[in-house]
A tleap script that builds the chain and sets N, CA, C and O, in Angstrom:
source leaprc.protein.ff14SB
mol = sequence {
  NMET THR GLN SER LEU GLU LEU VAL ASP GLY
  ILE ASN ILE TYR LYS GLY ASP ASP TYR LYS
  PHE LYS LEU VAL ASP GLU LYS TYR HIE ARG
  TYR ALA TRP LEU ILE VAL LYS GLU LYS HIE
  ILE GLN ILE ILE GLU ASN LYS THR ASP LEU
  SER ASP LYS GLU LEU LYS SER GLU ILE VAL
  ARG SER TRP PHE LEU ILE GLU ASN GLU MET
  VAL LYS GLN HIE ASN ASN ALA LYS ALA ARG
  SER ARG ARG SER THR ASN ALA GLN THR CILE
}
set mol.1.N position { -47.788 2.696 131.884 }
set mol.1.CA position { -48.481 2.653 130.591 }
set mol.1.C position { -47.563 1.962 129.570 }
set mol.1.O position { -46.413 2.360 129.383 }
set mol.2.N position { -48.082 0.942 128.929 }
set mol.2.CA position { -47.341 0.195 127.922 }
set mol.2.C position { -47.776 0.665 126.534 }
set mol.2.O position { -48.964 0.785 126.234 }
set mol.3.N position { -46.766 0.927 125.700 }
set mol.3.CA position { -47.063 1.294 124.301 }
set mol.3.C position { -46.196 0.462 123.407 }
set mol.3.O position { -45.017 0.233 123.678 }
set mol.4.N position { -46.814 0.003 122.313 }
set mol.4.CA position { -46.034 -0.794 121.336 }
set mol.4.C position { -46.609 -0.560 119.942 }
set mol.4.O position { -47.731 -0.088 119.760 }
set mol.5.N position { -45.775 -0.915 118.976 }
set mol.5.CA position { -46.145 -0.796 117.567 }
set mol.5.C position { -45.909 -2.136 116.902 }
set mol.5.O position { -44.839 -2.722 117.067 }
set mol.6.N position { -46.866 -2.627 116.168 }
set mol.6.CA position { -46.757 -3.918 115.531 }
set mol.6.C position { -47.166 -3.772 114.069 }
set mol.6.O position { -48.135 -3.078 113.763 }
set mol.7.N position { -46.441 -4.417 113.172 }
set mol.7.CA position { -46.785 -4.425 111.784 }
set mol.7.C position { -47.608 -5.665 111.461 }
set mol.7.O position { -47.112 -6.786 111.579 }
set mol.8.N position { -48.854 -5.478 111.058 }
set mol.8.CA position { -49.777 -6.605 110.770 }
set mol.8.C position { -50.271 -6.422 109.351 }
set mol.8.O position { -50.937 -5.434 109.042 }
set mol.9.N position { -49.950 -7.365 108.491 }
set mol.9.CA position { -50.366 -7.294 107.073 }
set mol.9.C position { -50.004 -5.981 106.428 }
set mol.9.O position { -50.778 -5.456 105.628 }
set mol.10.N position { -48.851 -5.436 106.750 }
set mol.10.CA position { -48.405 -4.165 106.155 }
set mol.10.C position { -49.007 -2.934 106.754 }
set mol.10.O position { -48.814 -1.831 106.243 }
set mol.11.N position { -49.755 -3.107 107.859 }
set mol.11.CA position { -50.391 -1.975 108.541 }
set mol.11.C position { -49.769 -1.831 109.922 }
set mol.11.O position { -49.632 -2.805 110.662 }
set mol.12.N position { -49.391 -0.583 110.263 }
set mol.12.CA position { -48.881 -0.323 111.602 }
set mol.12.C position { -50.035 -0.242 112.581 }
set mol.12.O position { -50.930 0.591 112.438 }
set mol.13.N position { -50.008 -1.109 113.567 }
set mol.13.CA position { -51.015 -1.134 114.636 }
set mol.13.C position { -50.356 -0.676 115.916 }
set mol.13.O position { -49.394 -1.293 116.373 }
set mol.14.N position { -50.849 0.379 116.493 }
set mol.14.CA position { -50.351 0.892 117.766 }
set mol.14.C position { -51.144 0.291 118.878 }
set mol.14.O position { -52.365 0.177 118.769 }
set mol.15.N position { -50.472 -0.114 119.989 }
set mol.15.CA position { -51.194 -0.725 121.104 }
set mol.15.C position { -50.842 -0.037 122.400 }
set mol.15.O position { -49.670 0.162 122.720 }
set mol.16.N position { -51.876 0.326 123.145 }
set mol.16.CA position { -51.738 0.827 124.497 }
set mol.16.C position { -52.225 -0.265 125.428 }
set mol.16.O position { -52.468 -1.391 124.993 }
set mol.17.N position { -52.371 0.058 126.720 }
set mol.17.CA position { -52.786 -0.966 127.658 }
set mol.17.C position { -54.182 -1.549 127.360 }
set mol.17.O position { -54.379 -2.762 127.442 }
set mol.18.N position { -55.136 -0.689 127.017 }
set mol.18.CA position { -56.487 -1.169 126.808 }
set mol.18.C position { -57.081 -0.688 125.491 }
set mol.18.O position { -58.297 -0.542 125.366 }
set mol.19.N position { -56.205 -0.440 124.497 }
set mol.19.CA position { -56.700 0.054 123.220 }
set mol.19.C position { -55.710 -0.261 122.108 }
set mol.19.O position { -54.528 -0.520 122.337 }
set mol.20.N position { -56.255 -0.226 120.876 }
set mol.20.CA position { -55.437 -0.380 119.657 }
set mol.20.C position { -55.918 0.676 118.699 }
set mol.20.O position { -57.099 1.020 118.676 }
set mol.21.N position { -54.979 1.201 117.890 }
set mol.21.CA position { -55.391 2.165 116.876 }
set mol.21.C position { -54.390 2.117 115.720 }
set mol.21.O position { -53.309 1.538 115.821 }
set mol.22.N position { -54.793 2.739 114.638 }
set mol.22.CA position { -53.900 2.881 113.472 }
set mol.22.C position { -54.164 4.277 112.888 }
set mol.22.O position { -55.146 4.934 113.234 }
set mol.23.N position { -53.298 4.697 112.028 }
set mol.23.CA position { -53.508 5.935 111.326 }
set mol.23.C position { -54.482 5.650 110.163 }
set mol.23.O position { -54.426 4.569 109.576 }
set mol.24.N position { -55.349 6.577 109.830 }
set mol.24.CA position { -56.388 6.337 108.836 }
set mol.24.C position { -55.822 6.039 107.487 }
set mol.24.O position { -56.495 5.417 106.666 }
set mol.25.N position { -54.567 6.473 107.213 }
set mol.25.CA position { -53.950 6.180 105.918 }
set mol.25.C position { -52.442 5.884 106.191 }
set mol.25.O position { -51.754 6.663 106.849 }
set mol.26.N position { -51.984 4.788 105.688 }
set mol.26.CA position { -50.610 4.391 105.917 }
set mol.26.C position { -49.605 5.391 105.348 }
set mol.26.O position { -48.456 5.431 105.789 }
set mol.27.N position { -50.027 6.198 104.375 }
set mol.27.CA position { -49.087 7.156 103.771 }
set mol.27.C position { -48.635 8.182 104.804 }
set mol.27.O position { -47.586 8.799 104.616 }
set mol.28.N position { -49.377 8.390 105.881 }
set mol.28.CA position { -48.990 9.339 106.909 }
set mol.28.C position { -47.690 8.927 107.595 }
set mol.28.O position { -47.000 9.779 108.154 }
set mol.29.N position { -47.350 7.674 107.565 }
set mol.29.CA position { -46.091 7.209 108.148 }
set mol.29.C position { -44.890 7.720 107.379 }
set mol.29.O position { -43.782 7.772 107.915 }
set mol.30.N position { -45.098 8.095 106.137 }
set mol.30.CA position { -43.989 8.576 105.294 }
set mol.30.C position { -43.905 10.118 105.327 }
set mol.30.O position { -42.963 10.695 104.784 }
set mol.31.N position { -44.856 10.761 105.942 }
set mol.31.CA position { -44.851 12.237 105.987 }
set mol.31.C position { -43.848 12.685 107.071 }
set mol.31.O position { -43.948 12.270 108.226 }
set mol.32.N position { -42.909 13.512 106.691 }
set mol.32.CA position { -41.924 13.981 107.648 }
set mol.32.C position { -42.438 15.110 108.510 }
set mol.32.O position { -41.977 15.270 109.640 }
set mol.33.N position { -43.380 15.899 108.017 }
set mol.33.CA position { -43.805 17.110 108.748 }
set mol.33.C position { -45.291 17.129 109.034 }
set mol.33.O position { -45.913 18.190 108.964 }
set mol.34.N position { -45.885 15.978 109.356 }
set mol.34.CA position { -47.289 15.895 109.672 }
set mol.34.C position { -47.526 16.124 111.148 }
set mol.34.O position { -46.891 15.482 111.984 }
set mol.35.N position { -48.433 17.030 111.481 }
set mol.35.CA position { -48.876 17.179 112.852 }
set mol.35.C position { -50.035 16.212 113.031 }
set mol.35.O position { -51.111 16.422 112.470 }
set mol.36.N position { -49.828 15.162 113.801 }
set mol.36.CA position { -50.862 14.149 113.962 }
set mol.36.C position { -51.973 14.690 114.854 }
set mol.36.O position { -51.730 15.155 115.967 }
set mol.37.N position { -53.192 14.617 114.341 }
set mol.37.CA position { -54.376 15.087 115.040 }
set mol.37.C position { -55.369 13.937 115.178 }
set mol.37.O position { -55.178 12.855 114.624 }
set mol.38.N position { -56.418 14.198 115.922 }
set mol.38.CA position { -57.436 13.175 116.179 }
set mol.38.C position { -58.012 12.620 114.894 }
set mol.38.O position { -58.340 11.437 114.815 }
set mol.39.N position { -58.138 13.482 113.872 }
set mol.39.CA position { -58.751 13.044 112.595 }
set mol.39.C position { -57.849 12.050 111.869 }
set mol.39.O position { -58.331 11.374 110.960 }
set mol.40.N position { -56.597 11.925 112.211 }
set mol.40.CA position { -55.680 11.006 111.548 }
set mol.40.C position { -55.695 9.588 112.211 }
set mol.40.O position { -55.040 8.666 111.724 }
set mol.41.N position { -56.426 9.444 113.284 }
set mol.41.CA position { -56.414 8.208 114.058 }
set mol.41.C position { -57.715 7.432 113.894 }
set mol.41.O position { -58.805 8.005 113.922 }
set mol.42.N position { -57.585 6.149 113.725 }
set mol.42.CA position { -58.764 5.247 113.720 }
set mol.42.C position { -58.630 4.271 114.866 }
set mol.42.O position { -57.652 3.527 114.935 }
set mol.43.N position { -59.589 4.261 115.759 }
set mol.43.CA position { -59.587 3.366 116.877 }
set mol.43.C position { -60.002 1.976 116.406 }
set mol.43.O position { -61.037 1.819 115.759 }
set mol.44.N position { -59.210 0.989 116.726 }
set mol.44.CA position { -59.547 -0.407 116.369 }
set mol.44.C position { -60.211 -1.097 117.549 }
set mol.44.O position { -61.170 -1.851 117.387 }
set mol.45.N position { -59.677 -0.822 118.764 }
set mol.45.CA position { -60.244 -1.451 119.959 }
set mol.45.C position { -60.132 -0.498 121.129 }
set mol.45.O position { -59.058 0.050 121.378 }
set mol.46.N position { -61.212 -0.291 121.846 }
set mol.46.CA position { -61.239 0.617 122.979 }
set mol.46.C position { -61.854 -0.069 124.171 }
set mol.46.O position { -63.074 -0.212 124.240 }
set mol.47.N position { -61.022 -0.506 125.128 }
set mol.47.CA position { -61.490 -1.155 126.318 }
set mol.47.C position { -61.292 -0.244 127.537 }
set mol.47.O position { -61.293 -0.699 128.681 }
set mol.48.N position { -61.123 1.040 127.261 }
set mol.48.CA position { -60.967 2.002 128.358 }
set mol.48.C position { -62.344 2.563 128.761 }
set mol.48.O position { -63.371 2.216 128.178 }
set mol.49.N position { -62.328 3.423 129.753 }
set mol.49.CA position { -63.542 4.080 130.157 }
set mol.49.C position { -63.786 5.362 129.380 }
set mol.49.O position { -64.762 6.069 129.630 }
set mol.50.N position { -62.897 5.664 128.436 }
set mol.50.CA position { -62.998 6.873 127.665 }
set mol.50.C position { -63.830 6.637 126.396 }
set mol.50.O position { -63.866 5.528 125.863 }
set mol.51.N position { -64.494 7.696 125.925 }
set mol.51.CA position { -65.174 7.626 124.645 }
set mol.51.C position { -64.063 7.589 123.564 }
set mol.51.O position { -62.899 7.873 123.849 }
set mol.52.N position { -64.443 7.241 122.344 }
set mol.52.CA position { -63.455 7.202 121.282 }
set mol.52.C position { -62.849 8.594 121.051 }
set mol.52.O position { -61.651 8.709 120.796 }
set mol.53.N position { -63.649 9.624 121.137 }
set mol.53.CA position { -63.157 10.972 120.936 }
set mol.53.C position { -62.157 11.355 122.035 }
set mol.53.O position { -61.116 11.943 121.741 }
set mol.54.N position { -62.462 11.029 123.294 }
set mol.54.CA position { -61.546 11.288 124.375 }
set mol.54.C position { -60.280 10.493 124.245 }
set mol.54.O position { -59.190 11.000 124.512 }
set mol.55.N position { -60.413 9.246 123.834 }
set mol.55.CA position { -59.247 8.368 123.627 }
set mol.55.C position { -58.346 8.950 122.528 }
set mol.55.O position { -57.127 8.982 122.693 }
set mol.56.N position { -58.910 9.397 121.444 }
set mol.56.CA position { -58.099 9.980 120.364 }
set mol.56.C position { -57.289 11.174 120.873 }
set mol.56.O position { -56.109 11.318 120.553 }
set mol.57.N position { -57.935 12.024 121.666 }
set mol.57.CA position { -57.196 13.180 122.272 }
set mol.57.C position { -56.076 12.716 123.160 }
set mol.57.O position { -54.988 13.290 123.138 }
set mol.58.N position { -56.323 11.675 123.952 }
set mol.58.CA position { -55.302 11.146 124.845 }
set mol.58.C position { -54.180 10.489 124.052 }
set mol.58.O position { -53.021 10.575 124.456 }
set mol.59.N position { -54.487 9.841 122.947 }
set mol.59.CA position { -53.464 9.211 122.098 }
set mol.59.C position { -52.568 10.315 121.493 }
set mol.59.O position { -51.344 10.184 121.493 }
set mol.60.N position { -53.156 11.357 121.000 }
set mol.60.CA position { -52.350 12.437 120.421 }
set mol.60.C position { -51.401 12.991 121.480 }
set mol.60.O position { -50.230 13.238 121.189 }
set mol.61.N position { -51.887 13.186 122.695 }
set mol.61.CA position { -51.016 13.707 123.776 }
set mol.61.C position { -49.958 12.720 124.182 }
set mol.61.O position { -48.805 13.105 124.371 }
set mol.62.N position { -50.306 11.466 124.323 }
set mol.62.CA position { -49.332 10.495 124.907 }
set mol.62.C position { -48.398 9.900 123.848 }
set mol.62.O position { -47.267 9.543 124.179 }
set mol.63.N position { -48.821 9.783 122.615 }
set mol.63.CA position { -47.991 9.155 121.572 }
set mol.63.C position { -47.265 10.185 120.687 }
set mol.63.O position { -46.137 9.936 120.263 }
set mol.64.N position { -47.882 11.309 120.410 }
set mol.64.CA position { -47.358 12.197 119.373 }
set mol.64.C position { -47.039 13.616 119.840 }
set mol.64.O position { -46.742 14.468 119.002 }
set mol.65.N position { -47.087 13.902 121.130 }
set mol.65.CA position { -46.888 15.251 121.635 }
set mol.65.C position { -45.494 15.809 121.262 }
set mol.65.O position { -45.399 16.927 120.755 }
set mol.66.N position { -44.464 15.075 121.499 }
set mol.66.CA position { -43.097 15.544 121.262 }
set mol.66.C position { -42.867 15.747 119.755 }
set mol.66.O position { -42.351 16.784 119.336 }
set mol.67.N position { -43.244 14.772 118.965 }
set mol.67.CA position { -43.068 14.875 117.525 }
set mol.67.C position { -43.877 16.048 116.956 }
set mol.67.O position { -43.386 16.785 116.101 }
set mol.68.N position { -45.104 16.216 117.429 }
set mol.68.CA position { -45.952 17.319 116.962 }
set mol.68.C position { -45.316 18.671 117.287 }
set mol.68.O position { -45.359 19.599 116.479 }
set mol.69.N position { -44.727 18.768 118.479 }
set mol.69.CA position { -44.061 20.035 118.876 }
set mol.69.C position { -42.863 20.301 117.994 }
set mol.69.O position { -42.628 21.445 117.605 }
set mol.70.N position { -42.108 19.284 117.673 }
set mol.70.CA position { -40.955 19.433 116.827 }
set mol.70.C position { -41.368 19.857 115.397 }
set mol.70.O position { -40.689 20.677 114.779 }
set mol.71.N position { -42.443 19.317 114.891 }
set mol.71.CA position { -42.942 19.700 113.577 }
set mol.71.C position { -43.428 21.147 113.608 }
set mol.71.O position { -43.184 21.905 112.669 }
set mol.72.N position { -44.115 21.532 114.684 }
set mol.72.CA position { -44.594 22.918 114.776 }
set mol.72.C position { -43.434 23.876 114.780 }
set mol.72.O position { -43.490 24.904 114.105 }
set mol.73.N position { -42.384 23.579 115.517 }
set mol.73.CA position { -41.204 24.431 115.575 }
set mol.73.C position { -40.559 24.531 114.212 }
set mol.73.O position { -40.166 25.614 113.780 }
set mol.74.N position { -40.450 23.395 113.530 }
set mol.74.CA position { -39.850 23.413 112.169 }
set mol.74.C position { -40.689 24.242 111.212 }
set mol.74.O position { -40.156 25.067 110.469 }
set mol.75.N position { -42.013 24.027 111.226 }
set mol.75.CA position { -42.885 24.759 110.318 }
set mol.75.C position { -42.863 26.252 110.598 }
set mol.75.O position { -42.879 27.067 109.676 }
set mol.76.N position { -42.825 26.611 111.896 }
set mol.76.CA position { -42.771 28.044 112.241 }
set mol.76.C position { -41.477 28.679 111.822 }
set mol.76.O position { -41.480 29.810 111.335 }
set mol.77.N position { -40.358 27.985 111.995 }
set mol.77.CA position { -39.058 28.518 111.564 }
set mol.77.C position { -39.033 28.697 110.057 }
set mol.77.O position { -38.525 29.700 109.556 }
set mol.78.N position { -39.573 27.741 109.340 }
set mol.78.CA position { -39.625 27.834 107.889 }
set mol.78.C position { -40.457 29.011 107.429 }
set mol.78.O position { -40.086 29.735 106.505 }
set mol.79.N position { -41.624 29.194 108.110 }
set mol.79.CA position { -42.505 30.325 107.766 }
set mol.79.C position { -41.808 31.667 108.061 }
set mol.79.O position { -41.879 32.599 107.260 }
set mol.80.N position { -41.136 31.749 109.219 }
set mol.80.CA position { -40.421 32.993 109.539 }
set mol.80.C position { -39.359 33.323 108.497 }
set mol.80.O position { -39.182 34.476 108.102 }
set mol.81.N position { -38.666 32.285 108.066 }
set mol.81.CA position { -37.617 32.463 107.074 }
set mol.81.C position { -38.217 32.943 105.748 }
set mol.81.O position { -37.684 33.844 105.101 }
set mol.82.N position { -39.305 32.340 105.367 }
set mol.82.CA position { -40.007 32.694 104.103 }
set mol.82.C position { -40.522 34.133 104.187 }
set mol.82.O position { -40.394 34.888 103.223 }
set mol.83.N position { -41.093 34.516 105.307 }
set mol.83.CA position { -41.617 35.884 105.466 }
set mol.83.C position { -40.461 36.899 105.443 }
set mol.83.O position { -40.569 37.977 104.858 }
set mol.84.N position { -39.368 36.524 106.089 }
set mol.84.CA position { -38.207 37.432 106.116 }
set mol.84.C position { -37.659 37.603 104.706 }
set mol.84.O position { -37.309 38.718 104.320 }
set mol.85.N position { -37.578 36.561 103.951 }
set mol.85.CA position { -37.091 36.624 102.544 }
set mol.85.C position { -38.030 37.460 101.703 }
set mol.85.O position { -37.576 38.278 100.903 }
set mol.86.N position { -39.330 37.274 101.865 }
set mol.86.CA position { -40.317 38.076 101.091 }
set mol.86.C position { -40.259 39.540 101.476 }
set mol.86.O position { -40.431 40.402 100.614 }
set mol.87.N position { -40.023 39.850 102.738 }
set mol.87.CA position { -39.988 41.257 103.171 }
set mol.87.C position { -38.788 41.950 102.604 }
set mol.87.O position { -38.843 43.140 102.297 }
set mol.88.N position { -37.697 41.224 102.457 }
set mol.88.CA position { -36.457 41.824 101.894 }
set mol.88.C position { -36.580 42.117 100.423 }
set mol.88.O position { -35.942 43.047 99.928 }
set mol.89.N position { -37.385 41.348 99.700 }
set mol.89.CA position { -37.523 41.567 98.227 }
set mol.89.C position { -38.512 42.670 97.916 }
set mol.89.O position { -38.563 43.138 96.778 }
set mol.90.N position { -39.296 43.099 98.885 }
set mol.90.CA position { -40.289 44.169 98.618 }
set mol.90.C position { -39.649 45.505 98.722 }
set mol.90.O position { -40.313 46.524 98.534 }
savepdb mol mol.pdb
quit
């Protein structure tokens, strides 16, 4: 499976073997703690046998799985810390 990222007219275009996509808003590239979901993806070209919905799910798994897991761990640790601090002040 080939994956690449290309900047075209200031827009990040992601390319797989038989598809192209972008994030629905370029500002998401600047978000440090965004969990990328299907709703954040816009399919530009789909030459696979998958529906757009299925392709979006596959993209999230194949492109963003590791980063999403890291963000979840960070967010959970931050929430645990916040809850611990709140419990101590009560």
